[in-house]
PyMOL Python script that loads the backbone (N, CA, C, O; Angstrom):
from pymol import cmd

cmd.read_pdbstr("""\
ATOM      1  N   MET A   1      -3.608 -33.859  24.529  1.00  0.00           N
ATOM      2  CA  MET A   1      -2.226 -33.723  24.146  1.00  0.00           C
ATOM      3  C   MET A   1      -1.859 -32.243  24.139  1.00  0.00           C
ATOM      4  O   MET A   1      -2.628 -31.426  23.632  1.00  0.00           O
ATOM      5  N   ARG A   2      -0.709 -31.882  24.686  1.00  0.00           N
ATOM      6  CA  ARG A   2      -0.253 -30.487  24.753  1.00  0.00           C
ATOM      7  C   ARG A   2       0.548 -30.135  23.519  1.00  0.00           C
ATOM      8  O   ARG A   2       1.266 -30.957  22.949  1.00  0.00           O
ATOM      9  N   ARG A   3       0.398 -28.904  23.136  1.00  0.00           N
ATOM     10  CA  ARG A   3       1.222 -28.424  22.024  1.00  0.00           C
ATOM     11  C   ARG A   3       2.618 -28.095  22.525  1.00  0.00           C
ATOM     12  O   ARG A   3       2.805 -27.648  23.657  1.00  0.00           O
ATOM     13  N   SER A   4       3.555 -28.317  21.687  1.00  0.00           N
ATOM     14  CA  SER A   4       4.918 -27.951  22.088  1.00  0.00           C
ATOM     15  C   SER A   4       5.064 -26.437  22.002  1.00  0.00           C
ATOM     16  O   SER A   4       4.288 -25.771  21.317  1.00  0.00           O
ATOM     17  N   ARG A   5       6.033 -25.911  22.681  1.00  0.00           N
ATOM     18  CA  ARG A   5       6.241 -24.465  22.744  1.00  0.00           C
ATOM     19  C   ARG A   5       6.561 -23.893  21.364  1.00  0.00           C
ATOM     20  O   ARG A   5       6.131 -22.783  21.048  1.00  0.00           O
ATOM     21  N   SER A   6       7.298 -24.619  20.544  1.00  0.00           N
ATOM     22  CA  SER A   6       7.695 -24.113  19.233  1.00  0.00           C
ATOM     23  C   SER A   6       6.498 -23.944  18.305  1.00  0.00           C
ATOM     24  O   SER A   6       6.511 -23.052  17.456  1.00  0.00           O
ATOM     25  N   SER A   7       5.472 -24.768  18.440  1.00  0.00           N
ATOM     26  CA  SER A   7       4.315 -24.623  17.564  1.00  0.00           C
ATOM     27  C   SER A   7       3.493 -23.393  17.940  1.00  0.00           C
ATOM     28  O   SER A   7       2.838 -22.810  17.077  1.00  0.00           O
ATOM     29  N   ARG A   8       3.514 -22.988  19.207  1.00  0.00           N
ATOM     30  CA  ARG A   8       2.790 -21.790  19.626  1.00  0.00           C
ATOM     31  C   ARG A   8       3.486 -20.529  19.131  1.00  0.00           C
ATOM     32  O   ARG A   8       2.806 -19.569  18.768  1.00  0.00           O
ATOM     33  N   THR A   9       4.807 -20.495  19.103  1.00  0.00           N
ATOM     34  CA  THR A   9       5.537 -19.293  18.716  1.00  0.00           C
ATOM     35  C   THR A   9       5.580 -19.095  17.214  1.00  0.00           C
ATOM     36  O   THR A   9       5.897 -18.002  16.746  1.00  0.00           O
ATOM     37  N   HIS A  10       5.270 -20.127  16.451  1.00  0.00           N
ATOM     38  CA  HIS A  10       5.316 -20.016  14.996  1.00  0.00           C
ATOM     39  C   HIS A  10       3.927 -20.129  14.386  1.00  0.00           C
ATOM     40  O   HIS A  10       3.771 -20.675  13.293  1.00  0.00           O
ATOM     41  N   SER A  11       2.931 -19.625  15.071  1.00  0.00           N
ATOM     42  CA  SER A  11       1.566 -19.701  14.538  1.00  0.00           C
ATOM     43  C   SER A  11       1.445 -18.767  13.332  1.00  0.00           C
ATOM     44  O   SER A  11       2.170 -17.776  13.241  1.00  0.00           O
ATOM     45  N   PRO A  12       0.537 -19.076  12.411  1.00  0.00           N
ATOM     46  CA  PRO A  12       0.367 -18.229  11.222  1.00  0.00           C
ATOM     47  C   PRO A  12       0.004 -16.787  11.561  1.00  0.00           C
ATOM     48  O   PRO A  12       0.463 -15.861  10.891  1.00  0.00           O
ATOM     49  N   ALA A  13      -0.800 -16.590  12.576  1.00  0.00           N
ATOM     50  CA  ALA A  13      -1.187 -15.225  12.954  1.00  0.00           C
ATOM     51  C   ALA A  13       0.030 -14.434  13.427  1.00  0.00           C
ATOM     52  O   ALA A  13       0.175 -13.254  13.108  1.00  0.00           O
ATOM     53  N   ARG A  14       0.886 -15.080  14.176  1.00  0.00           N
ATOM     54  CA  ARG A  14       2.086 -14.409  14.681  1.00  0.00           C
ATOM     55  C   ARG A  14       3.025 -14.058  13.527  1.00  0.00           C
ATOM     56  O   ARG A  14       3.605 -12.973  13.503  1.00  0.00           O
ATOM     57  N   ARG A  15       3.173 -14.977  12.573  1.00  0.00           N
ATOM     58  CA  ARG A  15       4.028 -14.696  11.414  1.00  0.00           C
ATOM     59  C   ARG A  15       3.482 -13.537  10.598  1.00  0.00           C
ATOM     60  O   ARG A  15       4.246 -12.687  10.141  1.00  0.00           O
ATOM     61  N   ILE A  16       2.170 -13.495  10.409  1.00  0.00           N
ATOM     62  CA  ILE A  16       1.560 -12.392   9.657  1.00  0.00           C
ATOM     63  C   ILE A  16       1.782 -11.070  10.384  1.00  0.00           C
ATOM     64  O   ILE A  16       2.107 -10.061   9.759  1.00  0.00           O
ATOM     65  N   LEU A  17       1.607 -11.075  11.696  1.00  0.00           N
ATOM     66  CA  LEU A  17       1.823  -9.867  12.486  1.00  0.00           C
ATOM     67  C   LEU A  17       3.268  -9.393  12.389  1.00  0.00           C
ATOM     68  O   LEU A  17       3.515  -8.204  12.188  1.00  0.00           O
ATOM     69  N   LEU A  18       4.213 -10.294  12.528  1.00  0.00           N
ATOM     70  CA  LEU A  18       5.625  -9.922  12.467  1.00  0.00           C
ATOM     71  C   LEU A  18       6.004  -9.416  11.075  1.00  0.00           C
ATOM     72  O   LEU A  18       6.776  -8.465  10.950  1.00  0.00           O
ATOM     73  N   ARG A  19       5.470 -10.041  10.042  1.00  0.00           N
ATOM     74  CA  ARG A  19       5.748  -9.565   8.682  1.00  0.00           C
ATOM     75  C   ARG A  19       5.145  -8.180   8.460  1.00  0.00           C
ATOM     76  O   ARG A  19       5.762  -7.324   7.826  1.00  0.00           O
ATOM     77  N   GLY A  20       3.951  -7.966   8.978  1.00  0.00           N
ATOM     78  CA  GLY A  20       3.314  -6.651   8.864  1.00  0.00           C
ATOM     79  C   GLY A  20       4.105  -5.578   9.586  1.00  0.00           C
ATOM     80  O   GLY A  20       4.275  -4.477   9.063  1.00  0.00           O
ATOM     81  N   LEU A  21       4.590  -5.882  10.779  1.00  0.00           N
ATOM     82  CA  LEU A  21       5.411  -4.917  11.522  1.00  0.00           C
ATOM     83  C   LEU A  21       6.725  -4.639  10.804  1.00  0.00           C
ATOM     84  O   LEU A  21       7.185  -3.499  10.750  1.00  0.00           O
ATOM     85  N   ALA A  22       7.321  -5.687  10.256  1.00  0.00           N
ATOM     86  CA  ALA A  22       8.574  -5.494   9.519  1.00  0.00           C
ATOM     87  C   ALA A  22       8.341  -4.638   8.278  1.00  0.00           C
ATOM     88  O   ALA A  22       9.148  -3.761   7.967  1.00  0.00           O
ATOM     89  N   LEU A  23       7.257  -4.885   7.579  1.00  0.00           N
ATOM     90  CA  LEU A  23       6.927  -4.080   6.398  1.00  0.00           C
ATOM     91  C   LEU A  23       6.658  -2.631   6.787  1.00  0.00           C
ATOM     92  O   LEU A  23       7.105  -1.716   6.095  1.00  0.00           O
ATOM     93  N   ALA A  24       5.943  -2.409   7.873  1.00  0.00           N
ATOM     94  CA  ALA A  24       5.679  -1.047   8.340  1.00  0.00           C
ATOM     95  C   ALA A  24       6.981  -0.333   8.703  1.00  0.00           C
ATOM     96  O   ALA A  24       7.138   0.855   8.423  1.00  0.00           O
ATOM     97  N   ALA A  25       7.906  -1.052   9.319  1.00  0.00           N
ATOM     98  CA  ALA A  25       9.194  -0.451   9.670  1.00  0.00           C
ATOM     99  C   ALA A  25       9.987  -0.077   8.420  1.00  0.00           C
ATOM    100  O   ALA A  25      10.604   0.987   8.366  1.00  0.00           O
ATOM    101  N   VAL A  26       9.969  -0.955   7.414  1.00  0.00           N
ATOM    102  CA  VAL A  26      10.682  -0.672   6.167  1.00  0.00           C
ATOM    103  C   VAL A  26      10.075   0.547   5.475  1.00  0.00           C
ATOM    104  O   VAL A  26      10.811   1.396   4.970  1.00  0.00           O
ATOM    105  N   VAL A  27       8.759   0.646   5.444  1.00  0.00           N
ATOM    106  CA  VAL A  27       8.092   1.796   4.821  1.00  0.00           C
ATOM    107  C   VAL A  27       8.418   3.078   5.579  1.00  0.00           C
ATOM    108  O   VAL A  27       8.682   4.107   4.957  1.00  0.00           O
ATOM    109  N   ALA A  28       8.406   3.036   6.910  1.00  0.00           N
ATOM    110  CA  ALA A  28       8.724   4.221   7.713  1.00  0.00           C
ATOM    111  C   ALA A  28      10.157   4.680   7.461  1.00  0.00           C
ATOM    112  O   ALA A  28      10.407   5.877   7.319  1.00  0.00           O
ATOM    113  N   VAL A  29      11.091   3.747   7.404  1.00  0.00           N
ATOM    114  CA  VAL A  29      12.492   4.105   7.142  1.00  0.00           C
ATOM    115  C   VAL A  29      12.637   4.688   5.741  1.00  0.00           C
ATOM    116  O   VAL A  29      13.382   5.649   5.548  1.00  0.00           O
ATOM    117  N   ALA A  30      11.943   4.129   4.772  1.00  0.00           N
ATOM    118  CA  ALA A  30      12.021   4.630   3.395  1.00  0.00           C
ATOM    119  C   ALA A  30      11.461   6.052   3.299  1.00  0.00           C
ATOM    120  O   ALA A  30      12.049   6.903   2.632  1.00  0.00           O
ATOM    121  N   LEU A  31      10.343   6.311   3.950  1.00  0.00           N
ATOM    122  CA  LEU A  31       9.759   7.654   3.918  1.00  0.00           C
ATOM    123  C   LEU A  31      10.656   8.673   4.617  1.00  0.00           C
ATOM    124  O   LEU A  31      10.846   9.781   4.115  1.00  0.00           O
ATOM    125  N   TYR A  32      11.206   8.304   5.767  1.00  0.00           N
ATOM    126  CA  TYR A  32      12.126   9.199   6.472  1.00  0.00           C
ATOM    127  C   TYR A  32      13.373   9.435   5.629  1.00  0.00           C
ATOM    128  O   TYR A  32      13.853  10.565   5.532  1.00  0.00           O
ATOM    129  N   GLY A  33      13.892   8.391   5.027  1.00  0.00           N
ATOM    130  CA  GLY A  33      15.095   8.526   4.198  1.00  0.00           C
ATOM    131  C   GLY A  33      14.844   9.406   2.989  1.00  0.00           C
ATOM    132  O   GLY A  33      15.699  10.213   2.624  1.00  0.00           O
ATOM    133  N   TYR A  34      13.681   9.263   2.360  1.00  0.00           N
ATOM    134  CA  TYR A  34      13.355  10.103   1.206  1.00  0.00           C
ATOM    135  C   TYR A  34      13.251  11.568   1.615  1.00  0.00           C
ATOM    136  O   TYR A  34      13.753  12.441   0.908  1.00  0.00           O
ATOM    137  N   GLY A  35      12.606  11.849   2.747  1.00  0.00           N
ATOM    138  CA  GLY A  35      12.501  13.231   3.232  1.00  0.00           C
ATOM    139  C   GLY A  35      13.871  13.820   3.535  1.00  0.00           C
ATOM    140  O   GLY A  35      14.152  14.968   3.191  1.00  0.00           O
ATOM    141  N   PHE A  36      14.719  13.030   4.176  1.00  0.00           N
ATOM    142  CA  PHE A  36      16.070  13.502   4.487  1.00  0.00           C
ATOM    143  C   PHE A  36      16.855  13.771   3.208  1.00  0.00           C
ATOM    144  O   PHE A  36      17.540  14.788   3.100  1.00  0.00           O
ATOM    145  N   TYR A  37      16.754  12.849   2.226  1.00  0.00           N
ATOM    146  CA  TYR A  37      17.468  13.007   0.966  1.00  0.00           C
ATOM    147  C   TYR A  37      16.963  14.235   0.207  1.00  0.00           C
ATOM    148  O   TYR A  37      17.760  14.980  -0.363  1.00  0.00           O
ATOM    149  N   ARG A  38      15.662  14.448   0.196  1.00  0.00           N
ATOM    150  CA  ARG A  38      15.087  15.587  -0.528  1.00  0.00           C
ATOM    151  C   ARG A  38      15.550  16.907   0.094  1.00  0.00           C
ATOM    152  O   ARG A  38      15.886  17.842  -0.632  1.00  0.00           O
ATOM    153  N   ASP A  39      15.572  16.993   1.412  1.00  0.00           N
ATOM    154  CA  ASP A  39      16.065  18.204   2.081  1.00  0.00           C
ATOM    155  C   ASP A  39      17.530  18.445   1.745  1.00  0.00           C
ATOM    156  O   ASP A  39      17.932  19.575   1.469  1.00  0.00           O
ATOM    157  N   TRP A  40      18.327  17.378   1.768  1.00  0.00           N
ATOM    158  CA  TRP A  40      19.745  17.515   1.437  1.00  0.00           C
ATOM    159  C   TRP A  40      19.907  17.967  -0.011  1.00  0.00           C
ATOM    160  O   TRP A  40      20.748  18.817  -0.307  1.00  0.00           O
ATOM    161  N   GLN A  41      19.116  17.408  -0.902  1.00  0.00           N
ATOM    162  CA  GLN A  41      19.198  17.751  -2.316  1.00  0.00           C
ATOM    163  C   GLN A  41      18.866  19.224  -2.539  1.00  0.00           C
ATOM    164  O   GLN A  41      19.525  19.887  -3.340  1.00  0.00           O
ATOM    165  N   LEU A  42      17.866  19.741  -1.851  1.00  0.00           N
ATOM    166  CA  LEU A  42      17.513  21.151  -1.984  1.00  0.00           C
ATOM    167  C   LEU A  42      18.637  22.054  -1.483  1.00  0.00           C
ATOM    168  O   LEU A  42      18.980  23.037  -2.140  1.00  0.00           O
ATOM    169  N   ARG A  43      19.212  21.728  -0.328  1.00  0.00           N
ATOM    170  CA  ARG A  43      20.316  22.540   0.208  1.00  0.00           C
ATOM    171  C   ARG A  43      21.530  22.490  -0.707  1.00  0.00           C
ATOM    172  O   ARG A  43      22.162  23.516  -0.958  1.00  0.00           O
ATOM    173  N   ASP A  44      21.855  21.313  -1.202  1.00  0.00           N
ATOM    174  CA  ASP A  44      23.018  21.153  -2.061  1.00  0.00           C
ATOM    175  C   ASP A  44      22.834  21.896  -3.381  1.00  0.00           C
ATOM    176  O   ASP A  44      23.766  22.530  -3.875  1.00  0.00           O
ATOM    177  N   SER A  45      21.651  21.818  -3.943  1.00  0.00           N
ATOM    178  CA  SER A  45      21.362  22.515  -5.192  1.00  0.00           C
ATOM    179  C   SER A  45      21.446  24.024  -4.994  1.00  0.00           C
ATOM    180  O   SER A  45      21.953  24.740  -5.857  1.00  0.00           O
ATOM    181  N   CYS A  46      20.955  24.499  -3.872  1.00  0.00           N
ATOM    182  CA  CYS A  46      20.978  25.930  -3.578  1.00  0.00           C
ATOM    183  C   CYS A  46      22.418  26.442  -3.487  1.00  0.00           C
ATOM    184  O   CYS A  46      22.789  27.409  -4.152  1.00  0.00           O
ATOM    185  N   THR A  47      23.212  25.784  -2.663  1.00  0.00           N
ATOM    186  CA  THR A  47      24.590  26.253  -2.475  1.00  0.00           C
ATOM    187  C   THR A  47      25.441  26.006  -3.711  1.00  0.00           C
ATOM    188  O   THR A  47      26.387  26.751  -3.966  1.00  0.00           O
ATOM    189  N   GLY A  48      25.122  24.982  -4.474  1.00  0.00           N
ATOM    190  CA  GLY A  48      25.868  24.695  -5.697  1.00  0.00           C
ATOM    191  C   GLY A  48      25.627  25.719  -6.791  1.00  0.00           C
ATOM    192  O   GLY A  48      26.457  25.877  -7.687  1.00  0.00           O
ATOM    193  N   ASN A  49      24.510  26.410  -6.729  1.00  0.00           N
ATOM    194  CA  ASN A  49      24.194  27.428  -7.727  1.00  0.00           C
ATOM    195  C   ASN A  49      24.447  28.844  -7.227  1.00  0.00           C
ATOM    196  O   ASN A  49      23.934  29.805  -7.799  1.00  0.00           O
ATOM    197  N   GLY A  50      25.224  28.976  -6.178  1.00  0.00           N
ATOM    198  CA  GLY A  50      25.627  30.293  -5.687  1.00  0.00           C
ATOM    199  C   GLY A  50      24.678  30.925  -4.687  1.00  0.00           C
ATOM    200  O   GLY A  50      24.806  32.112  -4.389  1.00  0.00           O
ATOM    201  N   GLY A  51      23.747  30.177  -4.170  1.00  0.00           N
ATOM    202  CA  GLY A  51      22.810  30.722  -3.195  1.00  0.00           C
ATOM    203  C   GLY A  51      23.257  30.421  -1.782  1.00  0.00           C
ATOM    204  O   GLY A  51      24.263  29.752  -1.549  1.00  0.00           O
ATOM    205  N   GLU A  52      22.478  30.934  -0.845  1.00  0.00           N
ATOM    206  CA  GLU A  52      22.714  30.668   0.574  1.00  0.00           C
ATOM    207  C   GLU A  52      21.465  30.028   1.127  1.00  0.00           C
ATOM    208  O   GLU A  52      20.360  30.527   0.914  1.00  0.00           O
ATOM    209  N   TRP A  53      21.630  28.912   1.846  1.00  0.00           N
ATOM    210  CA  TRP A  53      20.482  28.209   2.413  1.00  0.00           C
ATOM    211  C   TRP A  53      20.146  28.811   3.761  1.00  0.00           C
ATOM    212  O   TRP A  53      20.988  28.833   4.658  1.00  0.00           O
ATOM    213  N   ASN A  54      18.923  29.301   3.915  1.00  0.00           N
ATOM    214  CA  ASN A  54      18.437  29.845   5.171  1.00  0.00           C
ATOM    215  C   ASN A  54      17.716  28.713   5.900  1.00  0.00           C
ATOM    216  O   ASN A  54      16.599  28.347   5.535  1.00  0.00           O
ATOM    217  N   ALA A  55      18.354  28.161   6.931  1.00  0.00           N
ATOM    218  CA  ALA A  55      17.798  27.012   7.643  1.00  0.00           C
ATOM    219  C   ALA A  55      16.556  27.392   8.438  1.00  0.00           C
ATOM    220  O   ALA A  55      15.654  26.573   8.615  1.00  0.00           O
ATOM    221  N   GLU A  56      16.507  28.626   8.915  1.00  0.00           N
ATOM    222  CA  GLU A  56      15.358  29.057   9.709  1.00  0.00           C
ATOM    223  C   GLU A  56      14.091  29.125   8.850  1.00  0.00           C
ATOM    224  O   GLU A  56      13.024  28.673   9.265  1.00  0.00           O
ATOM    225  N   LEU A  57      14.221  29.690   7.659  1.00  0.00           N
ATOM    226  CA  LEU A  57      13.081  29.805   6.749  1.00  0.00           C
ATOM    227  C   LEU A  57      12.975  28.622   5.799  1.00  0.00           C
ATOM    228  O   LEU A  57      11.972  28.467   5.102  1.00  0.00           O
ATOM    229  N   GLU A  58      14.005  27.792   5.771  1.00  0.00           N
ATOM    230  CA  GLU A  58      14.098  26.644   4.870  1.00  0.00           C
ATOM    231  C   GLU A  58      13.880  27.062   3.423  1.00  0.00           C
ATOM    232  O   GLU A  58      13.045  26.504   2.710  1.00  0.00           O
ATOM    233  N   GLN A  59      14.657  28.061   3.012  1.00  0.00           N
ATOM    234  CA  GLN A  59      14.574  28.507   1.626  1.00  0.00           C
ATOM    235  C   GLN A  59      15.937  29.002   1.169  1.00  0.00           C
ATOM    236  O   GLN A  59      16.820  29.298   1.975  1.00  0.00           O
ATOM    237  N   CYS A  60      16.079  29.080  -0.130  1.00  0.00           N
ATOM    238  CA  CYS A  60      17.322  29.512  -0.742  1.00  0.00           C
ATOM    239  C   CYS A  60      17.236  31.010  -1.034  1.00  0.00           C
ATOM    240  O   CYS A  60      16.207  31.501  -1.500  1.00  0.00           O
ATOM    241  N   THR A  61      18.314  31.724  -0.758  1.00  0.00           N
ATOM    242  CA  THR A  61      18.346  33.148  -1.076  1.00  0.00           C
ATOM    243  C   THR A  61      19.583  33.420  -1.917  1.00  0.00           C
ATOM    244  O   THR A  61      20.646  32.833  -1.712  1.00  0.00           O
ATOM    245  N   PHE A  62      19.412  34.322  -2.862  1.00  0.00           N
ATOM    246  CA  PHE A  62      20.512  34.742  -3.719  1.00  0.00           C
ATOM    247  C   PHE A  62      20.760  36.219  -3.488  1.00  0.00           C
ATOM    248  O   PHE A  62      19.823  37.006  -3.358  1.00  0.00           O
ATOM    249  N   ARG A  63      22.002  36.578  -3.438  1.00  0.00           N
ATOM    250  CA  ARG A  63      22.352  37.986  -3.269  1.00  0.00           C
ATOM    251  C   ARG A  63      22.839  38.521  -4.595  1.00  0.00           C
ATOM    252  O   ARG A  63      23.682  37.918  -5.258  1.00  0.00           O
ATOM    253  N   LEU A  64      22.296  39.659  -4.969  1.00  0.00           N
ATOM    254  CA  LEU A  64      22.689  40.304  -6.202  1.00  0.00           C
ATOM    255  C   LEU A  64      23.965  41.090  -5.932  1.00  0.00           C
ATOM    256  O   LEU A  64      23.980  41.981  -5.082  1.00  0.00           O
ATOM    257  N   THR A  65      25.020  40.769  -6.641  1.00  0.00           N
ATOM    258  CA  THR A  65      26.280  41.485  -6.455  1.00  0.00           C
ATOM    259  C   THR A  65      26.379  42.574  -7.523  1.00  0.00           C
ATOM    260  O   THR A  65      26.362  42.299  -8.723  1.00  0.00           O
ATOM    261  N   LEU A  66      26.479  43.785  -7.063  1.00  0.00           N
ATOM    262  CA  LEU A  66      26.590  44.920  -7.971  1.00  0.00           C
ATOM    263  C   LEU A  66      28.049  45.312  -8.105  1.00  0.00           C
ATOM    264  O   LEU A  66      28.816  45.173  -7.152  1.00  0.00           O
ATOM    265  N   PRO A  67      28.444  45.800  -9.273  1.00  0.00           N
ATOM    266  CA  PRO A  67      29.829  46.235  -9.418  1.00  0.00           C
ATOM    267  C   PRO A  67      30.076  47.488  -8.575  1.00  0.00           C
ATOM    268  O   PRO A  67      29.178  48.297  -8.341  1.00  0.00           O
ATOM    269  N   GLU A  68      31.314  47.614  -8.133  1.00  0.00           N
ATOM    270  CA  GLU A  68      31.645  48.803  -7.333  1.00  0.00           C
ATOM    271  C   GLU A  68      31.486  50.051  -8.171  1.00  0.00           C
ATOM    272  O   GLU A  68      31.862  50.088  -9.342  1.00  0.00           O
ATOM    273  N   GLN A  69      30.922  51.076  -7.549  1.00  0.00           N
ATOM    274  CA  GLN A  69      30.736  52.323  -8.269  1.00  0.00           C
ATOM    275  C   GLN A  69      31.944  53.221  -8.032  1.00  0.00           C
ATOM    276  O   GLN A  69      32.414  53.388  -6.906  1.00  0.00           O
ATOM    277  N   THR A  70      32.420  53.783  -9.109  1.00  0.00           N
ATOM    278  CA  THR A  70      33.546  54.709  -9.001  1.00  0.00           C
ATOM    279  C   THR A  70      33.010  56.114  -9.032  1.00  0.00           C
ATOM    280  O   THR A  70      32.038  56.400  -9.731  1.00  0.00           O
ATOM    281  N   PRO A  71      33.634  56.992  -8.281  1.00  0.00           N
ATOM    282  CA  PRO A  71      33.157  58.380  -8.294  1.00  0.00           C
ATOM    283  C   PRO A  71      33.340  58.989  -9.688  1.00  0.00           C
ATOM    284  O   PRO A  71      34.272  58.640 -10.412  1.00  0.00           O
ATOM    285  N   PRO A  72      32.451  59.890 -10.045  1.00  0.00           N
ATOM    286  CA  PRO A  72      32.591  60.496 -11.383  1.00  0.00           C
ATOM    287  C   PRO A  72      33.874  61.325 -11.474  1.00  0.00           C
ATOM    288  O   PRO A  72      34.330  61.905 -10.489  1.00  0.00           O
ATOM    289  N   ASP A  73      34.437  61.364 -12.669  1.00  0.00           N
ATOM    290  CA  ASP A  73      35.673  62.119 -12.915  1.00  0.00           C
ATOM    291  C   ASP A  73      35.331  63.609 -12.948  1.00  0.00           C
ATOM    292  O   ASP A  73      34.549  64.049 -13.791  1.00  0.00           O
ATOM    293  N   THR A  74      35.921  64.390 -12.026  1.00  0.00           N
ATOM    294  CA  THR A  74      35.596  65.826 -11.935  1.00  0.00           C
ATOM    295  C   THR A  74      36.729  66.703 -12.460  1.00  0.00           C
ATOM    296  O   THR A  74      36.741  67.902 -12.183  1.00  0.00           O
ATOM    297  N   THR A  75      37.661  66.157 -13.193  1.00  0.00           N
ATOM    298  CA  THR A  75      38.753  66.994 -13.731  1.00  0.00           C
ATOM    299  C   THR A  75      38.245  67.749 -14.957  1.00  0.00           C
ATOM    300  O   THR A  75      37.532  67.189 -15.790  1.00  0.00           O
ATOM    301  N   PRO A  76      38.622  69.044 -15.062  1.00  0.00           N
ATOM    302  CA  PRO A  76      38.134  69.841 -16.207  1.00  0.00           C
ATOM    303  C   PRO A  76      38.831  69.563 -17.492  1.00  0.00           C
ATOM    304  O   PRO A  76      38.506  70.169 -18.513  1.00  0.00           O
TER     305      PRO A  76
END
""", "prot")
cmd.dss("prot")
cmd.show_as("cartoon", "prot")
cmd.util.cbc("prot")
cmd.orient("prot")
């Protein structure tokens, strides 16, 4: 007796394989999404606190702003 085509495509091994691949895809998307979110969070935190995000070095830099210096008063 021949097996029908539907019983071959729904074998337990095939279901386990497909579930494993689906789980691996979900884990990969979650890890990529977390990395993307963490990078965004670092950039947003940097610029939100008055810094500048250096994309080349992937770090935050702050510039110290000094008050303008006035020339000394030379009147006698």
